[in-house]
N, C-alpha and C positions, 0 to 999 in steps of 0.2 A: 525444435525450430531454431534456426540460427538467428542472430541479431538482424541480419538483412531481411530474413523472412518475416520477422516481427515488425520491422519498419514498413515492409510492403503491406502487411495485413492491417496494421493500425498506424497510419501515418501521423496521427495527432499525438502519439505517445512520445513524450520527451525523454530521450535516453541520455544519461549523463556519461561522464568519463569513467575510466576504470577506478574502482574504489582502492585507495592506497593501502587500506588495512586488509583487504581481501583481493589479491591480484586476480585479474580476469573476471571480476564481478562488476556489473553495472546496475544501476537502479533506473527503472523507467517509471514515469509519472504521467497520468492523464487526468485533467480536471474537467468535470462535467458542469454544465450551466446550473444544474439543480443543487450544486454544492458538494457533490460526491467527488472523491478522489480515488483513483485506481493506482495502486503501486505494485510493481513486480520487480523481482530480482532476475537479472539476465546474466547468463554465462555464455561462453563461446558457442555452444551447441544446444543450449536448453534454457528454459525460463522456469521459475518456480516462485513460491512464496507470494501468490497474489493476495492483496488485501484491498478492501473497499472501506472507506471511512467517509464520514460527513462531519464537518467541523462543528455544526450546530446541533448535532444529534444529542439526544438525552442519554444519560447513563441507563443501561438496561439491566444491570446486574442487580440481583436481589440483595437487599441490605440484611445483615444479620441483626436480629433483635437482641438488644442488650438492655440492661436496666436503665441506661442513659436514654435510649430511644423512647422508653416508656414515660420518662419524666417530661420530655419535650412536648 
Protein backbone atom coordinates (compact mmCIF):
# COMPACT_ATOMS: atom_id res chain seq x y z
CA UNK A 1 0.00 0.00 0.00
CA UNK A 2 1.19 3.48 -0.73
CA UNK A 3 0.95 6.26 1.84
CA UNK A 4 -2.02 7.71 -0.06
CA UNK A 5 -3.83 4.35 0.12
CA UNK A 6 -3.13 4.12 3.85
CA UNK A 7 -4.52 7.65 4.35
CA UNK A 8 -7.65 6.69 2.41
CA UNK A 9 -8.12 3.44 4.37
CA UNK A 10 -7.42 4.94 7.82
CA UNK A 11 -8.08 8.71 7.73
CA UNK A 12 -7.58 9.04 11.49
CA UNK A 13 -3.95 7.81 11.24
CA UNK A 14 -1.56 10.70 11.94
CA UNK A 15 1.37 10.41 9.52
CA UNK A 16 4.51 12.37 10.32
CA UNK A 17 7.19 13.80 8.06
CA UNK A 18 10.14 11.86 6.70
CA UNK A 19 12.39 10.55 9.45
CA UNK A 20 15.75 12.37 9.16
CA UNK A 21 17.66 9.29 10.31
CA UNK A 22 15.91 6.95 7.86
CA UNK A 23 15.20 8.71 4.56
CA UNK A 24 11.86 7.78 3.02
CA UNK A 25 10.41 6.41 6.26
CA UNK A 26 7.47 7.97 8.08
CA UNK A 27 5.78 6.98 11.30
CA UNK A 28 2.01 6.74 11.64
CA UNK A 29 0.12 6.92 14.94
CA UNK A 30 -3.54 6.42 15.84
CA UNK A 31 -4.83 6.72 19.39
CA UNK A 32 -8.02 4.95 20.43
CA UNK A 33 -10.40 6.16 23.17
CA UNK A 34 -9.74 3.03 25.25
CA UNK A 35 -6.12 4.10 25.71
CA UNK A 36 -4.58 1.93 22.99
CA UNK A 37 -2.09 3.35 20.49
CA UNK A 38 -1.42 1.92 17.03
CA UNK A 39 1.99 2.71 15.53
CA UNK A 40 3.15 1.77 12.01
CA UNK A 41 6.24 2.49 9.94
CA UNK A 42 5.43 3.71 6.43
CA UNK A 43 7.64 3.65 3.35
CA UNK A 44 6.88 4.97 -0.15
CA UNK A 45 5.16 1.76 -1.29
CA UNK A 46 4.64 -0.31 1.86
CA UNK A 47 4.00 -0.26 5.59
CA UNK A 48 5.42 -2.52 8.27
CA UNK A 49 6.29 -2.88 11.94
CA UNK A 50 2.77 -2.44 13.35
CA UNK A 51 2.60 -2.27 17.13
CA UNK A 52 -0.26 -1.78 19.55
CA UNK A 53 0.38 -0.53 23.04
CA UNK A 54 -1.58 0.73 26.00
CA UNK A 55 -0.07 3.28 28.33
CA UNK A 56 -1.64 1.88 31.49
CA UNK A 57 -1.12 -1.77 30.62
CA UNK A 58 0.52 -3.94 33.19
CA UNK A 59 3.74 -5.73 32.53
CA UNK A 60 2.97 -9.23 31.31
CA UNK A 61 6.48 -10.68 31.18
CA UNK A 62 7.17 -13.39 33.75
CA UNK A 63 9.68 -12.45 36.39
CA UNK A 64 12.68 -14.64 36.91
CA UNK A 65 12.79 -16.01 40.41
CA UNK A 66 15.89 -15.08 42.28
CA UNK A 67 16.95 -15.38 45.84
CA UNK A 68 15.98 -11.72 46.31
CA UNK A 69 12.38 -12.28 45.19
CA UNK A 70 12.07 -15.04 47.80
CA UNK A 71 13.10 -12.63 50.55
CA UNK A 72 10.47 -10.00 49.76
